[in-house]
N, C-alpha and C positions, 0 to 999 in steps of 0.2 A: 563427542565431536561437535564442534561449533561450525556454523555456516557463515560465510562471508556473503556480501551482497552481489558479488560478480558471478553470473551464471557461466557455465562452461559446457563444452561438448568435446568428444573424442572422435576423430576420424580414423577408423580402423578397417581391417579387412581380414578375410580368412587366410591370406597368404601374401608374401611379397609379390610385387609385380601386378597387383590388382588395380593400381591407379590411385592409391591414397595420397601420394605426394602431389600429383598433378591436381587432384580435387581439393586438397588442402590449400594449395597456392591459389587456385581459382576462387575458393570461398573467402580466403583472406583478402584478395584483391577486390572482390565484389562487395564484401561488407565494408571495407575501407572506403570504397567509392560511394557507398550509401551514407557515409559520415560516421560510421561506427569506429570506436577505438577498440581494436582487437588485440588481445595479448596472445601471441603464439607460443606454443610449447612443442617439444619433440620428446616422445617417449624413447628411452634407451640411449645408448651411446651413438652419437652421430654428429659430425661437424658440418656436413655439406647441406643437408636439408634446412637446418636452422638459419644458415646464411641466406637461403632463398626466402624463408619465412620473413626475415627481417626486411628484405626489400619489399615484399608484398604487403606487409603490415605496417611498415614504417617505424618499427620498434624492435628491440632485441628479442630473440627467441631463446628460451632457456630449456635445457634438458631436464627431464624428470625420470628418475631411475631408482627402482626399488631394490636393485641388487648392489649398486655401487655407491649410492648416496645414503648417508645416515638420515633418519627420519626428521631430525631437526633441520638439516639442510634442505630437504624436500619441502617441508612446511614453509620455510623461509622463502623459497623460490615461488611459492604460490602467492606471496604478497605482491609480486610484480603485476598481478592482475587487479590489484585493489582499485586502481583508477581507470580501469578499462570497462567497456560496456559488455564485453563477452570474452571468454577465454576459449581458444581453439587449439587442441592438442592433436598432433599427428602421431599415430601409433607406429610400432615397429614390428616387422615380420607379420605373422598372424596374430590375431587378438590375444590368444591364450598361450602363445609361444614364449618360453623362457628356458632357463637352464634347470637342471635336475636338482641342484642343491640351493637352498636359500642363502642369500647373501646378507646385506645389511638388514632388510626386513621383508624381502620378497625374492622372487625368481627372475626379475627383470622383464616381466611381461607387461604388455599394455593393459591387460585386465587388472593387474595390481594397481595401476594408476587410476583406472576407472573406479575401482572399489574404494580407494583411499580418498578420492576427491568427490565422489558422488556424481561425477559427470556422466551423462548417458552417452552411449556409443552409437554413432551413425556408421553402419557397415557398408563399405564400398564393395560391390560384388561384380566381378568380371563374369558376365553372363554369356560370353561367346561360347557357342556350342551347347547352351542350356535353354530351357524354357521354365516350366513349372518346377523343375527340380531345384532351381535356385532358392525357392521358398523353403524347401526342405532343409537346405544348408543353413539358411538364416534361422529356422526354427530350432535346429540343433544348437546353434550358437546362443540363442536366447535362453535356452534351458540348461546350458552347461554349467553356469556358475551363478548361484543365487544372489551374490552381491554385485553383479554386473547387469546393467539394464541396457537392452538394445532398443533405442527409440525409433528406429526405422532404417531404411536402406536407400542407397543411391545405386542405380543400375548403370554399369559401365560396359562399353563396347557392344551396344545394342545394334543389331544389323539392320533393322527396319521397323516401321510402325507396327507391322503385324507381329514381329518378334517381341517388341515391347509389350504388346497387348497380351501375348501368351505368358510372358514372365509375370506381368502384373496380376494375371488371373490367379496364379499360385499364391501370391501374397494376399489377395483379397480373401482367399479361403482360410488363411491362418490369422488374419487380422493384424498384419504387420504393415506399417505405413511405408509407402514408396515416396520419397521426397522428390524424385525425378529420375530421368533416364538420359544418359549421355551416349550419343552415337559413336560408332567406331570411326576414328579419324586420325590418320598418321600425322597430320599437321599439329596435333596436340602433344606429340611425343617430345619430351625434354631430352636434349643431348646428354649422353652418358659416356663414362669411361670406367676403368676397372674397380674403383672404390665407390661408384655410384654416379650421380649426376655430375656433369662438368660444373665447376664451381661458378657461383653466381657472378663473381667479378670477371669471369672469363667469357660471359655470354653477352655480347653487345646488343643482342635483340631481346634481352630479358624483359624490359619494360613493355615492349610491344607484345611479347608472348603473354605477359600477365594481363594486359588489356584484353587480348583475345579470349583468354580463359575467363575473365570476369564477364565478358559479353555472353559467353557460352552458358555459364551457370545462371546468369540473370534470366536467360531465355528458357533454360531447361530444368532448373531446380526451383522448388518452392522455398525461396529464401525466408519468407515470413514464417512459414511453418517450421523451418529448420531453427531459426532463432528462438521461436516459442518453445522448442523442445529442450533448450538448454536449461540446466538446473543449477541452483546456487552451489558454490564451492564449499565442500566440507574440509575442515582442517582441524587439527588438534589445537588446544589452547596455545597461544603464542609462547614460544620458548626460544632462547638465544641459540642460534646455530653456532657450532664451533667456529672460531675465527679461522678464516682462510689465510694461512700464514703466507705472506708474500716472500718470494725468493730473495728479495733485497729491498732497500729503500728507494734506490733508483735503478730501474730494470731496463736494460737494453733488450728490446724484443724484436727479433726478426719478423718482418711482416710484409709479405707480398704473395703472389700466386703460387710460389714454391713453398712458402711457409705460412699457411693460413689456418691451420687446425689448432685453434685455441678456444676452449670453452668459455662462453660469455660469463658464466657464473664465477670462473676463476679470475678473470680480469676485474669483474665487479668486486669480488672479495679482496683482491690485492689493493684496489683503489680505496675500498672502505677501510682497510687497515692502515691507510696513509701512504702507500707506495706511489711513486711516480713512474709511469711507463713511457719510455722514449723509444719509438719504433725506428727501425732502419731496414733497408731493402738490400739483401745480398744480390738479387738479380740486377739491381741498379748499381752494383759495385760499391755499396756504402758500408763502411766499417761501423761497429758499435760505438756509441758515444763514449769517449774515454772517461767522462765524468761519472759514468754509472758504476755501481759496485757489483753487478752481476749481468751476465749475458745469457739470454734464453732463446734457443732455437726450437720452435715448435715443429709439429708434424706438417706434412703437406705432400708436394709432388716434386722433390728434387730430381727424381729419375727422369722427369720430362724436360728438365732444364740443366742436366748434368754438364753439358759442354759449356754453357754460359757461366755456370757456377765455377767450373774449373778455371775459366779465364778471368774471373773476378779478382784481380790481384790486390786492389785496395781493401776489399772485404777480407781476403785471406790474411794479408799482412796485419790488418787491424785486429782481427779476432785472435790471431796467434799472439800478438803483443799483449792483448787484454788477458789472455789465458796464463801468461807468465806470472801474474800477480793476483788475479781475481777469478772467482768461479765462473765456469761456463757449463751450461747443461743443455742437452739436446733430447727431444722426444721424437722417436720414430724417424721421420724424415730429417729432423735436426740431428739425430744420432748418426744416421747414415752420412750426413754431410761432415760431421766431425771425424769420420773414419778416414782410412787411408785411400780407399778407392771404391768406385761404384761402376758396375757393369750394366749398361742400359739394355733395353729390350732387343736392340739390334746386335748385341754382343760386343759393343765398344766399351773399353774401360776408360774411366775418367778419374783423374787425380782429384781427391777431395782434400780436406784441410790437414789430415795426418795428425790431428791432435789425439786421436785414438787409433788403434790398429785394425779396427773393423773393416772387413771387405764384404760388400754385398753384391748380389747378382740378380738382375731382372730378366736375363735371357733364359734362364731356367727357373722361372719363378715358382713360388710355392705359397699358397694362402695360409696365413696365420690369423685366426679370428677367434675372439672370445673374451669373456671377462677374466680379469687377473687380480690377484693380490700380490703386493710387493712388500717384503720386509727388508729394509735397507741394511746392507753390510757396512756401508760407509755413508757419510752425510751427502745430501744433495742440497742445493740452495733452498733454505726454508725448513728442512727437516733433518734431524739428527740420525745417526746410525741407530738401528733398532726400531725406527718408526715403521708403522704398518699403514699401507695406503691401499685404496681400492681404485680400480680403473679397468682398462681393456687394452687389447692389442688387435690391430687390423692393418695388415700390410701383405704385400706379395713378394717381398724381398727374400731371397735365399741367402743365408749367412754362409759365406765361404770360409771366413776365419774370424774369430772373436778372441784375440790373444791376451787382452789386458785382464787385470784383476776383475772378478765379477762384482757388479754393483749391488745386486740384491738377490734374495731368494724369491723367485717369481713363480706363482702357482696358478693353475687354471681354476675354473669355478668348482671343479670336483676335488681340488686340493692336490692335484698332481703337479710336481715340479716341471717347469719348462726349461728347455736348453737355452732360451734367449734371456740370459741373466743380466744384460746390460754390461757396461764397462766403466772403469775409472782409471785415470792416470793423472797424477798431479792435481791441478785445480779443475780438471775436466771430467765430467760424468755424462752418461747418456744411456738410454735404453729404448726399446720398442714400446715400453709401457706408457700409456696415456693416463695420467692421473685424473680422477674424477672427484675423490673425496678421501678423507682420512678414514682409517679403520682401526679401532682399538687405540693403542698407544702411539700417537704421532707427535713427537716433541720438536719444538723449534730449537 
């Protein structure tokens, strides 16, 4: 394993909800304020957090994933930090949490990323209701896996100076560094909805929030010590990642607050392969550019804008005309929009594009979450029938009916087939599957 010159750290926690996203944003904003070039990353599959990272750091945040990404793709994404002063990766769930079965080269845990990169972990601990016991938790994390280093902790939700002193006492006994302590403050809470935080582009107060967070960590966190704890990035000798095959030469990409879930590494890969991406906004009633050779509707929140989408006649007429002669593909939210109808959380049904027969329901919603492999029964833009892809599914839509021909054999991380197979009709394809990388044989 070779080391690059850029040092890195991972911000992780024992569990979701500990405050690692807020602390990551605060650190990105504070380090940028100090003149550092910070390359952000997100461990695991997530669209929302990286969009916040990008605003805080001023540069695109990339996902690192041991289950869904091939090792060559992973190593290539580490090169994004080559010109940065420091890399900062936000973990997913608890530090060691992953799936039971290994995927591309790991189980999808943050610990896999820490071991592969050599980046030490800063553990964010929610110490509400704890004192010295917090140190015992950290000690267990430090000893759990030999190839993961815990460089220290940040205490979150501290009730008082006395509380902080009691917690620090435990860490002094075990010799684990405390980088700082953050007081309990509801003003620091980021607005959320059912898939996570409200999207970065929907928060008009985001820049002010980031400035407040930067002030907070500059006051309460030893940033110099934190930076000094970072270690050079380990990566395997450079190898060419498999080409990220674009869905077309000129891609009409739906892009607004209803269709925002696109992985930056996919867009980067499409452009690197020579594709041109031309965005359009369905919410602004814009049709896809008719000069494009493929239309792509990514995931997002069409259920929050179903009425407006149903009334967008120029968009509907344009994409229906497009689909008569050229491929149209939808992922998750895009798939639902290509369907016949969508029932919102209030129980109102909205007419969608009708290019597929799919009917979805959010009034009786059901969580679908986890890694997926997809083996295509029919081609989608960029990949032939028989291609194997890795990705994930994350939505609350209940499928009422899915009457078209199935698009793919889709299986969860344990290899169990799912009922959400996607659909195909004419030039139109779609599924709830979000692609992250190829798996095995994926042919253009």
